[in-house]
PyMOL Python script that loads the backbone (N, CA, C, O; Angstrom):
from pymol import cmd

cmd.read_pdbstr("""\
ATOM      1  N   MET A   1       0.846  -1.156   0.012  1.00  0.00           N
ATOM      2  CA  MET A   1       0.008   0.014   0.003  1.00  0.00           C
ATOM      3  C   MET A   1       0.909   1.250  -0.003  1.00  0.00           C
ATOM      4  O   MET A   1       1.900   1.313   0.724  1.00  0.00           O
ATOM      5  N   ILE A   2       0.558   2.202  -0.812  1.00  0.00           N
ATOM      6  CA  ILE A   2       1.397   3.384  -0.985  1.00  0.00           C
ATOM      7  C   ILE A   2       1.431   4.224   0.314  1.00  0.00           C
ATOM      8  O   ILE A   2       2.454   4.828   0.635  1.00  0.00           O
ATOM      9  N   MET A   3       0.316   4.255   1.050  1.00  0.00           N
ATOM     10  CA  MET A   3       0.303   5.023   2.281  1.00  0.00           C
ATOM     11  C   MET A   3       1.287   4.466   3.313  1.00  0.00           C
ATOM     12  O   MET A   3       1.923   5.224   4.045  1.00  0.00           O
ATOM     13  N   ASP A   4       1.404   3.132   3.363  1.00  0.00           N
ATOM     14  CA  ASP A   4       2.370   2.508   4.235  1.00  0.00           C
ATOM     15  C   ASP A   4       3.792   2.940   3.901  1.00  0.00           C
ATOM     16  O   ASP A   4       4.577   3.258   4.794  1.00  0.00           O
ATOM     17  N   ARG A   5       4.110   2.950   2.640  1.00  0.00           N
ATOM     18  CA  ARG A   5       5.478   3.321   2.199  1.00  0.00           C
ATOM     19  C   ARG A   5       5.778   4.803   2.523  1.00  0.00           C
ATOM     20  O   ARG A   5       6.877   5.147   2.958  1.00  0.00           O
ATOM     21  N   ILE A   6       4.775   5.660   2.299  1.00  0.00           N
ATOM     22  CA  ILE A   6       4.969   7.081   2.590  1.00  0.00           C
ATOM     23  C   ILE A   6       5.180   7.287   4.103  1.00  0.00           C
ATOM     24  O   ILE A   6       6.069   8.026   4.527  1.00  0.00           O
ATOM     25  N   ALA A   7       4.346   6.618   4.891  1.00  0.00           N
ATOM     26  CA  ALA A   7       4.469   6.723   6.344  1.00  0.00           C
ATOM     27  C   ALA A   7       5.815   6.191   6.826  1.00  0.00           C
ATOM     28  O   ALA A   7       6.457   6.796   7.684  1.00  0.00           O
ATOM     29  N   LEU A   8       6.222   5.104   6.294  1.00  0.00           N
ATOM     30  CA  LEU A   8       7.506   4.534   6.664  1.00  0.00           C
ATOM     31  C   LEU A   8       8.672   5.437   6.295  1.00  0.00           C
ATOM     32  O   LEU A   8       9.616   5.582   7.072  1.00  0.00           O
ATOM     33  N   PHE A   9       8.613   6.054   5.099  1.00  0.00           N
ATOM     34  CA  PHE A   9       9.628   6.981   4.647  1.00  0.00           C
ATOM     35  C   PHE A   9       9.688   8.180   5.601  1.00  0.00           C
ATOM     36  O   PHE A   9      10.768   8.575   6.039  1.00  0.00           O
ATOM     37  N   LEU A  10       8.548   8.742   5.910  1.00  0.00           N
ATOM     38  CA  LEU A  10       8.522   9.928   6.822  1.00  0.00           C
ATOM     39  C   LEU A  10       9.002   9.565   8.200  1.00  0.00           C
ATOM     40  O   LEU A  10       9.683  10.370   8.836  1.00  0.00           O
ATOM     41  N   THR A  11       8.677   8.382   8.692  1.00  0.00           N
ATOM     42  CA  THR A  11       9.133   7.952  10.003  1.00  0.00           C
ATOM     43  C   THR A  11      10.659   7.770   9.994  1.00  0.00           C
ATOM     44  O   THR A  11      11.320   8.106  10.976  1.00  0.00           O
ATOM     45  N   ILE A  12      11.196   7.268   8.951  1.00  0.00           N
ATOM     46  CA  ILE A  12      12.670   7.125   8.829  1.00  0.00           C
ATOM     47  C   ILE A  12      13.312   8.522   8.832  1.00  0.00           C
ATOM     48  O   ILE A  12      14.327   8.735   9.495  1.00  0.00           O
ATOM     49  N   ILE A  13      12.717   9.478   8.085  1.00  0.00           N
ATOM     50  CA  ILE A  13      13.233  10.840   8.105  1.00  0.00           C
ATOM     51  C   ILE A  13      13.215  11.403   9.506  1.00  0.00           C
ATOM     52  O   ILE A  13      14.188  12.019   9.940  1.00  0.00           O
ATOM     53  N   GLY A  14      12.140  11.205  10.208  1.00  0.00           N
ATOM     54  CA  GLY A  14      12.019  11.661  11.602  1.00  0.00           C
ATOM     55  C   GLY A  14      13.051  11.036  12.508  1.00  0.00           C
ATOM     56  O   GLY A  14      13.645  11.708  13.351  1.00  0.00           O
ATOM     57  N   ALA A  15      13.266   9.723  12.327  1.00  0.00           N
ATOM     58  CA  ALA A  15      14.257   9.048  13.144  1.00  0.00           C
ATOM     59  C   ALA A  15      15.681   9.552  12.858  1.00  0.00           C
ATOM     60  O   ALA A  15      16.478   9.741  13.778  1.00  0.00           O
ATOM     61  N   LEU A  16      15.975   9.759  11.619  1.00  0.00           N
ATOM     62  CA  LEU A  16      17.299  10.304  11.256  1.00  0.00           C
ATOM     63  C   LEU A  16      17.466  11.708  11.796  1.00  0.00           C
ATOM     64  O   LEU A  16      18.555  12.065  12.244  1.00  0.00           O
ATOM     65  N   ASN A  17      16.405  12.522  11.767  1.00  0.00           N
ATOM     66  CA  ASN A  17      16.476  13.848  12.330  1.00  0.00           C
ATOM     67  C   ASN A  17      16.720  13.802  13.830  1.00  0.00           C
ATOM     68  O   ASN A  17      17.535  14.569  14.343  1.00  0.00           O
ATOM     69  N   LEU A  18      16.035  12.925  14.536  1.00  0.00           N
ATOM     70  CA  LEU A  18      16.257  12.798  15.981  1.00  0.00           C
ATOM     71  C   LEU A  18      17.659  12.276  16.277  1.00  0.00           C
ATOM     72  O   LEU A  18      18.273  12.664  17.271  1.00  0.00           O
ATOM     73  N   GLY A  19      18.163  11.398  15.414  1.00  0.00           N
ATOM     74  CA  GLY A  19      19.541  10.970  15.592  1.00  0.00           C
ATOM     75  C   GLY A  19      20.533  12.105  15.442  1.00  0.00           C
ATOM     76  O   GLY A  19      21.505  12.204  16.191  1.00  0.00           O
ATOM     77  N   ALA A  20      20.272  12.974  14.446  1.00  0.00           N
ATOM     78  CA  ALA A  20      21.144  14.127  14.260  1.00  0.00           C
ATOM     79  C   ALA A  20      21.072  15.083  15.424  1.00  0.00           C
ATOM     80  O   ALA A  20      22.079  15.668  15.824  1.00  0.00           O
ATOM     81  N   VAL A  21      19.870  15.243  15.975  1.00  0.00           N
ATOM     82  CA  VAL A  21      19.720  16.113  17.170  1.00  0.00           C
ATOM     83  C   VAL A  21      20.466  15.507  18.349  1.00  0.00           C
ATOM     84  O   VAL A  21      21.160  16.221  19.073  1.00  0.00           O
ATOM     85  N   GLY A  22      20.334  14.219  18.551  1.00  0.00           N
ATOM     86  CA  GLY A  22      20.972  13.549  19.697  1.00  0.00           C
ATOM     87  C   GLY A  22      22.495  13.529  19.568  1.00  0.00           C
ATOM     88  O   GLY A  22      23.191  13.740  20.561  1.00  0.00           O
ATOM     89  N   ILE A  23      23.016  13.288  18.405  1.00  0.00           N
ATOM     90  CA  ILE A  23      24.455  13.131  18.209  1.00  0.00           C
ATOM     91  C   ILE A  23      25.142  14.473  17.999  1.00  0.00           C
ATOM     92  O   ILE A  23      26.133  14.796  18.655  1.00  0.00           O
ATOM     93  N   PHE A  24      24.584  15.249  17.061  1.00  0.00           N
ATOM     94  CA  PHE A  24      25.262  16.492  16.639  1.00  0.00           C
ATOM     95  C   PHE A  24      24.613  17.756  17.138  1.00  0.00           C
ATOM     96  O   PHE A  24      25.142  18.840  16.893  1.00  0.00           O
ATOM     97  N   LYS A  25      23.478  17.670  17.834  1.00  0.00           N
ATOM     98  CA  LYS A  25      22.715  18.813  18.281  1.00  0.00           C
ATOM     99  C   LYS A  25      22.339  19.689  17.069  1.00  0.00           C
ATOM    100  O   LYS A  25      22.406  20.917  17.131  1.00  0.00           O
ATOM    101  N   TYR A  26      21.951  19.044  15.994  1.00  0.00           N
ATOM    102  CA  TYR A  26      21.598  19.728  14.750  1.00  0.00           C
ATOM    103  C   TYR A  26      20.223  19.236  14.278  1.00  0.00           C
ATOM    104  O   TYR A  26      20.061  18.062  13.946  1.00  0.00           O
ATOM    105  N   ASP A  27      19.258  20.123  14.251  1.00  0.00           N
ATOM    106  CA  ASP A  27      17.901  19.760  13.818  1.00  0.00           C
ATOM    107  C   ASP A  27      17.738  20.122  12.340  1.00  0.00           C
ATOM    108  O   ASP A  27      17.605  21.290  11.972  1.00  0.00           O
ATOM    109  N   VAL A  28      17.753  19.073  11.505  1.00  0.00           N
ATOM    110  CA  VAL A  28      17.693  19.251  10.047  1.00  0.00           C
ATOM    111  C   VAL A  28      16.375  19.903   9.633  1.00  0.00           C
ATOM    112  O   VAL A  28      16.358  20.810   8.802  1.00  0.00           O
ATOM    113  N   ILE A  29      15.269  19.432  10.222  1.00  0.00           N
ATOM    114  CA  ILE A  29      13.969  19.957   9.853  1.00  0.00           C
ATOM    115  C   ILE A  29      13.859  21.429  10.197  1.00  0.00           C
ATOM    116  O   ILE A  29      13.345  22.216   9.402  1.00  0.00           O
ATOM    117  N   ALA A  30      14.336  21.808  11.373  1.00  0.00           N
ATOM    118  CA  ALA A  30      14.317  23.217  11.794  1.00  0.00           C
ATOM    119  C   ALA A  30      15.209  24.050  10.843  1.00  0.00           C
ATOM    120  O   ALA A  30      14.876  25.185  10.502  1.00  0.00           O
ATOM    121  N   HIS A  31      16.310  23.478  10.437  1.00  0.00           N
ATOM    122  CA  HIS A  31      17.201  24.199   9.516  1.00  0.00           C
ATOM    123  C   HIS A  31      16.528  24.444   8.156  1.00  0.00           C
ATOM    124  O   HIS A  31      16.619  25.537   7.597  1.00  0.00           O
ATOM    125  N   VAL A  32      15.853  23.411   7.637  1.00  0.00           N
ATOM    126  CA  VAL A  32      15.182  23.508   6.343  1.00  0.00           C
ATOM    127  C   VAL A  32      13.990  24.506   6.436  1.00  0.00           C
ATOM    128  O   VAL A  32      13.748  25.275   5.506  1.00  0.00           O
ATOM    129  N   ALA A  33      13.274  24.477   7.542  1.00  0.00           N
ATOM    130  CA  ALA A  33      12.089  25.291   7.708  1.00  0.00           C
ATOM    131  C   ALA A  33      12.374  26.710   8.204  1.00  0.00           C
ATOM    132  O   ALA A  33      11.479  27.555   8.186  1.00  0.00           O
ATOM    133  N   GLY A  34      13.565  26.976   8.632  1.00  0.00           N
ATOM    134  CA  GLY A  34      13.891  28.311   9.148  1.00  0.00           C
ATOM    135  C   GLY A  34      14.183  28.292  10.616  1.00  0.00           C
ATOM    136  O   GLY A  34      15.208  28.830  11.035  1.00  0.00           O
ATOM    137  N   SER A  35      13.329  27.698  11.425  1.00  0.00           N
ATOM    138  CA  SER A  35      13.566  27.507  12.839  1.00  0.00           C
ATOM    139  C   SER A  35      12.562  26.492  13.350  1.00  0.00           C
ATOM    140  O   SER A  35      11.577  26.189  12.675  1.00  0.00           O
ATOM    141  N   ALA A  36      12.810  25.968  14.541  1.00  0.00           N
ATOM    142  CA  ALA A  36      11.903  24.972  15.114  1.00  0.00           C
ATOM    143  C   ALA A  36      10.562  25.579  15.469  1.00  0.00           C
ATOM    144  O   ALA A  36       9.563  24.862  15.534  1.00  0.00           O
ATOM    145  N   GLN A  37      10.513  26.901  15.702  1.00  0.00           N
ATOM    146  CA  GLN A  37       9.274  27.562  16.098  1.00  0.00           C
ATOM    147  C   GLN A  37       8.461  28.042  14.851  1.00  0.00           C
ATOM    148  O   GLN A  37       7.306  28.449  14.984  1.00  0.00           O
ATOM    149  N   HIS A  38       9.057  27.987  13.695  1.00  0.00           N
ATOM    150  CA  HIS A  38       8.403  28.426  12.489  1.00  0.00           C
ATOM    151  C   HIS A  38       7.233  27.481  12.147  1.00  0.00           C
ATOM    152  O   HIS A  38       7.296  26.285  12.432  1.00  0.00           O
ATOM    153  N   GLY A  39       6.200  28.012  11.553  1.00  0.00           N
ATOM    154  CA  GLY A  39       5.012  27.261  11.262  1.00  0.00           C
ATOM    155  C   GLY A  39       5.273  26.062  10.337  1.00  0.00           C
ATOM    156  O   GLY A  39       4.656  25.007  10.483  1.00  0.00           O
ATOM    157  N   ALA A  40       6.190  26.241   9.392  1.00  0.00           N
ATOM    158  CA  ALA A  40       6.483  25.123   8.453  1.00  0.00           C
ATOM    159  C   ALA A  40       7.106  23.966   9.221  1.00  0.00           C
ATOM    160  O   ALA A  40       6.772  22.809   8.964  1.00  0.00           O
ATOM    161  N   ALA A  41       7.997  24.251  10.152  1.00  0.00           N
ATOM    162  CA  ALA A  41       8.637  23.196  10.935  1.00  0.00           C
ATOM    163  C   ALA A  41       7.593  22.478  11.782  1.00  0.00           C
ATOM    164  O   ALA A  41       7.644  21.255  11.915  1.00  0.00           O
ATOM    165  N   ARG A  42       6.670  23.200  12.343  1.00  0.00           N
ATOM    166  CA  ARG A  42       5.614  22.565  13.157  1.00  0.00           C
ATOM    167  C   ARG A  42       4.730  21.639  12.316  1.00  0.00           C
ATOM    168  O   ARG A  42       4.313  20.567  12.756  1.00  0.00           O
ATOM    169  N   VAL A  43       4.464  22.097  11.087  1.00  0.00           N
ATOM    170  CA  VAL A  43       3.657  21.236  10.166  1.00  0.00           C
ATOM    171  C   VAL A  43       4.426  19.965   9.835  1.00  0.00           C
ATOM    172  O   VAL A  43       3.858  18.873   9.857  1.00  0.00           O
ATOM    173  N   LEU A  44       5.715  20.099   9.528  1.00  0.00           N
ATOM    174  CA  LEU A  44       6.543  18.919   9.204  1.00  0.00           C
ATOM    175  C   LEU A  44       6.616  17.982  10.405  1.00  0.00           C
ATOM    176  O   LEU A  44       6.467  16.771  10.242  1.00  0.00           O
ATOM    177  N   TYR A  45       6.844  18.516  11.618  1.00  0.00           N
ATOM    178  CA  TYR A  45       6.874  17.656  12.811  1.00  0.00           C
ATOM    179  C   TYR A  45       5.571  16.922  12.998  1.00  0.00           C
ATOM    180  O   TYR A  45       5.556  15.747  13.363  1.00  0.00           O
ATOM    181  N   THR A  46       4.445  17.632  12.741  1.00  0.00           N
ATOM    182  CA  THR A  46       3.129  17.017  12.913  1.00  0.00           C
ATOM    183  C   THR A  46       2.908  15.887  11.892  1.00  0.00           C
ATOM    184  O   THR A  46       2.408  14.818  12.242  1.00  0.00           O
ATOM    185  N   ILE A  47       3.281  16.132  10.641  1.00  0.00           N
ATOM    186  CA  ILE A  47       3.128  15.121   9.588  1.00  0.00           C
ATOM    187  C   ILE A  47       3.976  13.878   9.944  1.00  0.00           C
ATOM    188  O   ILE A  47       3.512  12.744   9.827  1.00  0.00           O
ATOM    189  N   ILE A  48       5.223  14.120  10.380  1.00  0.00           N
ATOM    190  CA  ILE A  48       6.072  12.977  10.728  1.00  0.00           C
ATOM    191  C   ILE A  48       5.531  12.234  11.910  1.00  0.00           C
ATOM    192  O   ILE A  48       5.592  11.006  11.950  1.00  0.00           O
ATOM    193  N   GLY A  49       4.987  12.968  12.905  1.00  0.00           N
ATOM    194  CA  GLY A  49       4.360  12.306  14.043  1.00  0.00           C
ATOM    195  C   GLY A  49       3.175  11.458  13.647  1.00  0.00           C
ATOM    196  O   GLY A  49       3.014  10.342  14.142  1.00  0.00           O
ATOM    197  N   LEU A  50       2.336  11.978  12.753  1.00  0.00           N
ATOM    198  CA  LEU A  50       1.202  11.206  12.266  1.00  0.00           C
ATOM    199  C   LEU A  50       1.657   9.958  11.496  1.00  0.00           C
ATOM    200  O   LEU A  50       1.038   8.898  11.584  1.00  0.00           O
ATOM    201  N   ALA A  51       2.748  10.109  10.743  1.00  0.00           N
ATOM    202  CA  ALA A  51       3.285   8.949  10.017  1.00  0.00           C
ATOM    203  C   ALA A  51       3.769   7.906  10.992  1.00  0.00           C
ATOM    204  O   ALA A  51       3.611   6.711  10.741  1.00  0.00           O
ATOM    205  N   GLY A  52       4.355   8.323  12.101  1.00  0.00           N
ATOM    206  CA  GLY A  52       4.760   7.359  13.157  1.00  0.00           C
ATOM    207  C   GLY A  52       3.586   6.612  13.728  1.00  0.00           C
ATOM    208  O   GLY A  52       3.644   5.402  13.944  1.00  0.00           O
ATOM    209  N   ILE A  53       2.506   7.351  13.975  1.00  0.00           N
ATOM    210  CA  ILE A  53       1.288   6.694  14.489  1.00  0.00           C
ATOM    211  C   ILE A  53       0.771   5.689  13.475  1.00  0.00           C
ATOM    212  O   ILE A  53       0.357   4.592  13.851  1.00  0.00           O
ATOM    213  N   TRP A  54       0.788   6.046  12.185  1.00  0.00           N
ATOM    214  CA  TRP A  54       0.326   5.127  11.155  1.00  0.00           C
ATOM    215  C   TRP A  54       1.191   3.866  11.165  1.00  0.00           C
ATOM    216  O   TRP A  54       0.675   2.760  11.002  1.00  0.00           O
ATOM    217  N   CYS A  55       2.497   4.025  11.353  1.00  0.00           N
ATOM    218  CA  CYS A  55       3.406   2.868  11.329  1.00  0.00           C
ATOM    219  C   CYS A  55       3.185   1.935  12.494  1.00  0.00           C
ATOM    220  O   CYS A  55       3.572   0.768  12.430  1.00  0.00           O
ATOM    221  N   ILE A  56       2.563   2.427  13.576  1.00  0.00           N
ATOM    222  CA  ILE A  56       2.207   1.507  14.667  1.00  0.00           C
ATOM    223  C   ILE A  56       1.237   0.445  14.164  1.00  0.00           C
ATOM    224  O   ILE A  56       1.312  -0.711  14.581  1.00  0.00           O
ATOM    225  N   SER A  57       0.336   0.825  13.279  1.00  0.00           N
ATOM    226  CA  SER A  57      -0.610  -0.122  12.723  1.00  0.00           C
ATOM    227  C   SER A  57       0.068  -1.219  11.891  1.00  0.00           C
ATOM    228  O   SER A  57      -0.476  -2.312  11.737  1.00  0.00           O
ATOM    229  N   LEU A  58       1.235  -0.924  11.367  1.00  0.00           N
ATOM    230  CA  LEU A  58       1.986  -1.937  10.559  1.00  0.00           C
ATOM    231  C   LEU A  58       2.400  -3.121  11.448  1.00  0.00           C
ATOM    232  O   LEU A  58       2.515  -4.253  10.977  1.00  0.00           O
ATOM    233  N   MET A  59       2.618  -2.840  12.731  1.00  0.00           N
ATOM    234  CA  MET A  59       3.084  -3.903  13.608  1.00  0.00           C
ATOM    235  C   MET A  59       1.963  -4.949  13.871  1.00  0.00           C
ATOM    236  O   MET A  59       2.246  -6.112  14.157  1.00  0.00           O
ATOM    237  N   PHE A  60       0.729  -4.520  13.771  1.00  0.00           N
ATOM    238  CA  PHE A  60      -0.379  -5.392  14.173  1.00  0.00           C
ATOM    239  C   PHE A  60      -1.176  -5.931  12.984  1.00  0.00           C
ATOM    240  O   PHE A  60      -2.180  -6.618  13.170  1.00  0.00           O
ATOM    241  N   ARG A  61      -0.742  -5.630  11.800  1.00  0.00           N
ATOM    242  CA  ARG A  61      -1.459  -6.142  10.603  1.00  0.00           C
ATOM    243  C   ARG A  61      -1.013  -7.548  10.274  1.00  0.00           C
ATOM    244  O   ARG A  61       0.132  -7.948  10.486  1.00  0.00           O
ATOM    245  N   GLU A  62      -1.974  -8.273   9.746  1.00  0.00           N
ATOM    246  CA  GLU A  62      -1.660  -9.626   9.218  1.00  0.00           C
ATOM    247  C   GLU A  62      -0.869  -9.475   7.924  1.00  0.00           C
ATOM    248  O   GLU A  62      -1.202  -8.646   7.077  1.00  0.00           O
ATOM    249  N   ARG A  63       0.145 -10.252   7.783  1.00  0.00           N
ATOM    250  CA  ARG A  63       0.931 -10.202   6.575  1.00  0.00           C
ATOM    251  C   ARG A  63       0.393 -11.149   5.548  1.00  0.00           C
ATOM    252  O   ARG A  63       0.020 -12.282   5.851  1.00  0.00           O
ATOM    253  N   GLU A  64       0.357 -10.668   4.316  1.00  0.00           N
ATOM    254  CA  GLU A  64      -0.104 -11.552   3.250  1.00  0.00           C
ATOM    255  C   GLU A  64       1.041 -12.451   2.822  1.00  0.00           C
ATOM    256  O   GLU A  64       2.153 -11.972   2.598  1.00  0.00           O
ATOM    257  N   THR A  65       0.793 -13.715   2.708  1.00  0.00           N
ATOM    258  CA  THR A  65       1.816 -14.653   2.291  1.00  0.00           C
ATOM    259  C   THR A  65       1.532 -15.019   0.821  1.00  0.00           C
ATOM    260  O   THR A  65       0.391 -15.236   0.415  1.00  0.00           O
ATOM    261  N   GLN A  66       2.592 -15.075   0.074  1.00  0.00           N
ATOM    262  CA  GLN A  66       2.435 -15.484  -1.300  1.00  0.00           C
ATOM    263  C   GLN A  66       2.700 -16.954  -1.379  1.00  0.00           C
ATOM    264  O   GLN A  66       3.624 -17.494  -0.771  1.00  0.00           O
ATOM    265  N   GLU A  67       1.822 -17.601  -2.180  1.00  0.00           N
ATOM    266  CA  GLU A  67       1.965 -19.045  -2.320  1.00  0.00           C
ATOM    267  C   GLU A  67       3.208 -19.360  -3.192  1.00  0.00           C
ATOM    268  O   GLU A  67       3.469 -18.676  -4.182  1.00  0.00           O
ATOM    269  N   GLN A  68       3.938 -20.371  -2.816  1.00  0.00           N
ATOM    270  CA  GLN A  68       5.066 -20.776  -3.614  1.00  0.00           C
ATOM    271  C   GLN A  68       4.527 -21.535  -4.812  1.00  0.00           C
ATOM    272  O   GLN A  68       3.617 -22.353  -4.676  1.00  0.00           O
ATOM    273  N   PRO A  69       5.095 -21.263  -6.005  1.00  0.00           N
ATOM    274  CA  PRO A  69       4.636 -21.981  -7.193  1.00  0.00           C
ATOM    275  C   PRO A  69       4.900 -23.472  -7.060  1.00  0.00           C
ATOM    276  O   PRO A  69       5.963 -23.889  -6.599  1.00  0.00           O
ATOM    277  N   LYS A  70       3.943 -24.250  -7.460  1.00  0.00           N
ATOM    278  CA  LYS A  70       4.072 -25.696  -7.382  1.00  0.00           C
ATOM    279  C   LYS A  70       4.951 -26.141  -8.548  1.00  0.00           C
ATOM    280  O   LYS A  70       4.865 -25.630  -9.664  1.00  0.00           O
ATOM    281  N   GLU A  71       5.805 -27.124  -8.229  1.00  0.00           N
ATOM    282  CA  GLU A  71       6.658 -27.704  -9.296  1.00  0.00           C
ATOM    283  C   GLU A  71       5.793 -28.546 -10.207  1.00  0.00           C
ATOM    284  O   GLU A  71       4.899 -29.256  -9.748  1.00  0.00           O
ATOM    285  N   PRO A  72       6.060 -28.465 -11.492  1.00  0.00           N
ATOM    286  CA  PRO A  72       5.270 -29.276 -12.394  1.00  0.00           C
ATOM    287  C   PRO A  72       5.506 -30.767 -12.134  1.00  0.00           C
ATOM    288  O   PRO A  72       6.610 -31.177 -11.775  1.00  0.00           O
ATOM    289  N   ALA A  73       4.497 -31.539 -12.314  1.00  0.00           N
ATOM    290  CA  ALA A  73       4.625 -32.999 -12.126  1.00  0.00           C
ATOM    291  C   ALA A  73       5.586 -33.554 -13.166  1.00  0.00           C
ATOM    292  O   ALA A  73       5.558 -33.193 -14.343  1.00  0.00           O
ATOM    293  N   LYS A  74       6.436 -34.449 -12.676  1.00  0.00           N
ATOM    294  CA  LYS A  74       7.412 -35.084 -13.587  1.00  0.00           C
ATOM    295  C   LYS A  74       6.728 -36.225 -14.320  1.00  0.00           C
ATOM    296  O   LYS A  74       6.030 -37.045 -13.723  1.00  0.00           O
ATOM    297  N   THR A  75       6.942 -36.257 -15.600  1.00  0.00           N
ATOM    298  CA  THR A  75       6.421 -37.344 -16.385  1.00  0.00           C
ATOM    299  C   THR A  75       7.565 -38.230 -16.856  1.00  0.00           C
ATOM    300  O   THR A  75       8.579 -37.733 -17.345  1.00  0.00           O
ATOM    301  N   TYR A  76       7.406 -39.509 -16.715  1.00  0.00           N
ATOM    302  CA  TYR A  76       8.462 -40.420 -17.114  1.00  0.00           C
ATOM    303  C   TYR A  76       8.062 -41.205 -18.296  1.00  0.00           C
ATOM    304  O   TYR A  76       8.836 -42.032 -18.777  1.00  0.00           O
TER     305      TYR A  76
END
""", "prot")
cmd.dss("prot")
cmd.show_as("cartoon", "prot")
cmd.util.cbc("prot")
cmd.orient("prot")
């Protein structure tokens, strides 16, 4: 599902941003948006947070299994 991939991508971006804040004390999103208090940064943080909430549902979903193709019967 495309929504799952978008949410996963945004969650990864958020995780990398938090890693940069923790290791380097550098907030990439705040830098791109102008500052952490700027409206654009708040919107990005909110979207990434919602993507994280969406990704929680991925943990509890049933996974679809694909059937393995059957080998053709051998004829002798």
